[in-house]
C-alpha positions, -999 to 999 in steps of 0.1 A, spaced: 219 -151 -653 234 -116 -647 254 -102 -677 286 -99 -657 287 -137 -650 294 -142 -687 325 -121 -687 358 -139 -685 394 -127 -685 402 -119 -721 366 -117 -734 337 -140 -739 343 -177 -737 323 -187 -767 328 -223 -780 354 -232 -755 355 -269 -745 346 -275 -709 369 -294 -686 361 -309 -652 381 -291 -626 386 -305 -591 373 -281 -565 401 -260 -549 433 -276 -561 431 -267 -598 420 -238 -619 415 -235 -656 434 -208 -674 410 -188 -696 438 -179 -719 451 -213 -730 425 -235 -714 451 -255 -695 444 -269 -660 469 -253 -636 478 -262 -600 463 -235 -578 494 -232 -556 516 -227 -587 492 -199 -597 493 -183 -562 532 -182 -563 529 -165 -597 502 -139 -586 476 -158 -606 494 -153 -639 495 -185 -660 531 -198 -664 522 -215 -697 507 -185 -716 512 -155 -694 475 -150 -690 464 -129 -660 436 -144 -642 412 -122 -622 422 -116 -586 404 -98 -557 408 -63 -545 426 -75 -513 451 -94 -536 460 -61 -554 464 -44 -521 488 -71 -510 507 -68 -542 510 -30 -542 513 -19 -506 542 -24 -483 534 -51 -457 512 -38 -429 510 -3 -443 474 -4 -457 446 11 -435 411 7 -448 389 37 -445 352 46 -454 340 14 -440 308 30 -425 292 36 -460 267 11 -471 246 8 -503 209 14 -502 180 9 -527 168 45 -534 147 36 -564 132 4 -550 145 -13 -581 136 -48 -592 145 -69 -622 145 -107 -619 150 -101 -582 150 -71 -559 181 -49 -558 182 -54 -520 186 -92 -525 213 -87 -551 232 -65 -526 230 -91 -498 240 -119 -522 270 -99 -535 281 -91 -499 278 -127 -488 297 -140 -519 325 -114 -519 328 -107 -481 328 -69 -491 301 -43 -484 306 -27 -518 326 -29 -551 356 -9 -540 380 -8 -510 396 25 -501 422 36 -477 458 48 -473 490 28 -476 526 30 -488 544 19 -519 581 16 -512 575 39 -483 557 66 -504 523 73 -489 493 70 -512 455 72 -512 444 39 -527 411 27 -541 408 -9 -555 376 -21 -573 364 -57 -571 347 -73 -600 331 -100 -577 306 -74 -563 279 -71 -591 305 -69 -617 325 -41 -600 296 -18 -610 297 18 -599 268 29 -578 264 58 -554 286 43 -527 314 34 -551 313 70 -564 313 84 -529 342 62 -518 362 71 -549 355 108 -544 367 105 -507 398 88 -518 405 117 -542 398 143 -515 420 124 -490 449 127 -514 443 164 -517 439 168 -479 471 148 -471 490 161 -502 498 125 -513 495 106 -547 463 88 -557 462 53 -572 431 37 -584 429 1 -595 398 -4 -617 379 -36 -625 343 -28 -636 314 -35 -660 304 2 -656 276 21 -640 251 1 -619 218 1 -636 199 -6 -603 206 29 -592 197 46 -625 207 82 -629 222 83 -594 249 59 -607 255 80 -638 260 111 -617 290 95 -601 309 99 -634 307 137 -632 313 137 -594 345 117 -595 358 135 -627 351 169 -611 370 160 -580 399 148 -600 401 183 -614 408 196 -579 435 170 -575 452 182 -607 450 218 -595 467 208 -564 496 194 -584 492 158 -571 498 128 -593 471 102 -601 481 68 -614 451 48 -630 455 10 -632 433 -8 -656 425 -45 -651 404 -69 -668 376 -58 -675 374 -19 -672 345 -7 -692 315 16 -697 309 43 -671 341 37 -651 362 37 -682 345 69 -694 352 87 -661 379 83 -635 397 52 -650 408 72 -681 418 104 -663 451 93 -648 483 113 -653 497 79 -662 475 50 -673 488 16 -666 471 -16 -679 476 -52 -673 483 -75 -704 453 -85 -725 428 -66 -704 393 -60 -719 389 -22 -721 363 0 -737 330 18 -733 303 -1 -752 302 -36 -765 315 -43 -800 280 -50 -815 267 -17 -802 297 2 -816 296 -16 -850 259 -8 -853 265 28 -844 294 36 -867 284 11 -895 319 -1 -900 338 -33 -895 358 -32 -862 395 -41 -861 405 -73 -844 413 -69 -807 402 -33 -807 391 -36 -770 424 -50 -757 449 -31 -736 475 -37 -764 453 -19 -789 447 9 -765 485 12 -760 491 13 -798 466 41 -802 477 62 -773 450 56 -748 472 36 -724 507 47 -714 522 14 -705 513 -23 -702 528 -39 -671 527 -76 -660 512 -81 -625 546 -91 -610 561 -58 -620 532 -36 -611 544 -24 -577 580 -16 -590 565 3 -620 542 25 -599 570 31 -574 592 43 -602 564 65 -616 558 80 -581 595 87 -579 592 109 -610 559 125 -603 560 131 -565 585 150 -545 569 144 -511 
């Protein structure tokens, strides 16, 4: 089983009691464990009405939430992932790619394009955890870079919604190079005086968190999102100290100044619109 299949909203689901869930009609909230009617969740943007827990949603869901109706135009659809290293673990990387594409309906782990938020034009990139854990390979790095360059070219703000387990190991050093590539291009965006709003969803970790996700002029996070670079066991073994409770939550990040604001999903568009009003003159 791939590592990313074990990740749930809010952390690892160790010791939780399993409940039988009828297909389609009902979903289990990973926050409180209650069985919730799917249509009720859809009306509430997949936020549990009982505990406020934010269930994972797709990239297209975020685009629908953020962008004015009919304003989003997907771009960079001609870029497809390849297997430059001929990588194989329990199965060939090419097979993993085909399975991810069939499962998600996407060609890669990010959708990019241009849209509008309350009539303000933006360059938008939204990651999708369904595609190999939202991992960042060469194509993800290229599409993020193009989104940044598009913002510079059109002189519009940049918004990136991250959901990722980090760099994609099947592409080795080529994946890690995307951290430098995206961060360097963001320097050009800053020099152009254009705003970048980074939205962190659950989870945003490792190489993505260590690069463009943490470089926003304003960093917005959803409640109780799992954030961080390495896993808690690795960190504890490295520093040799006991870790504080909840240290990889968006609330902990806010308390220690790494996140600027925590925003419930239903207020995400309004918050970003307000921020753009302050940061962008058009």
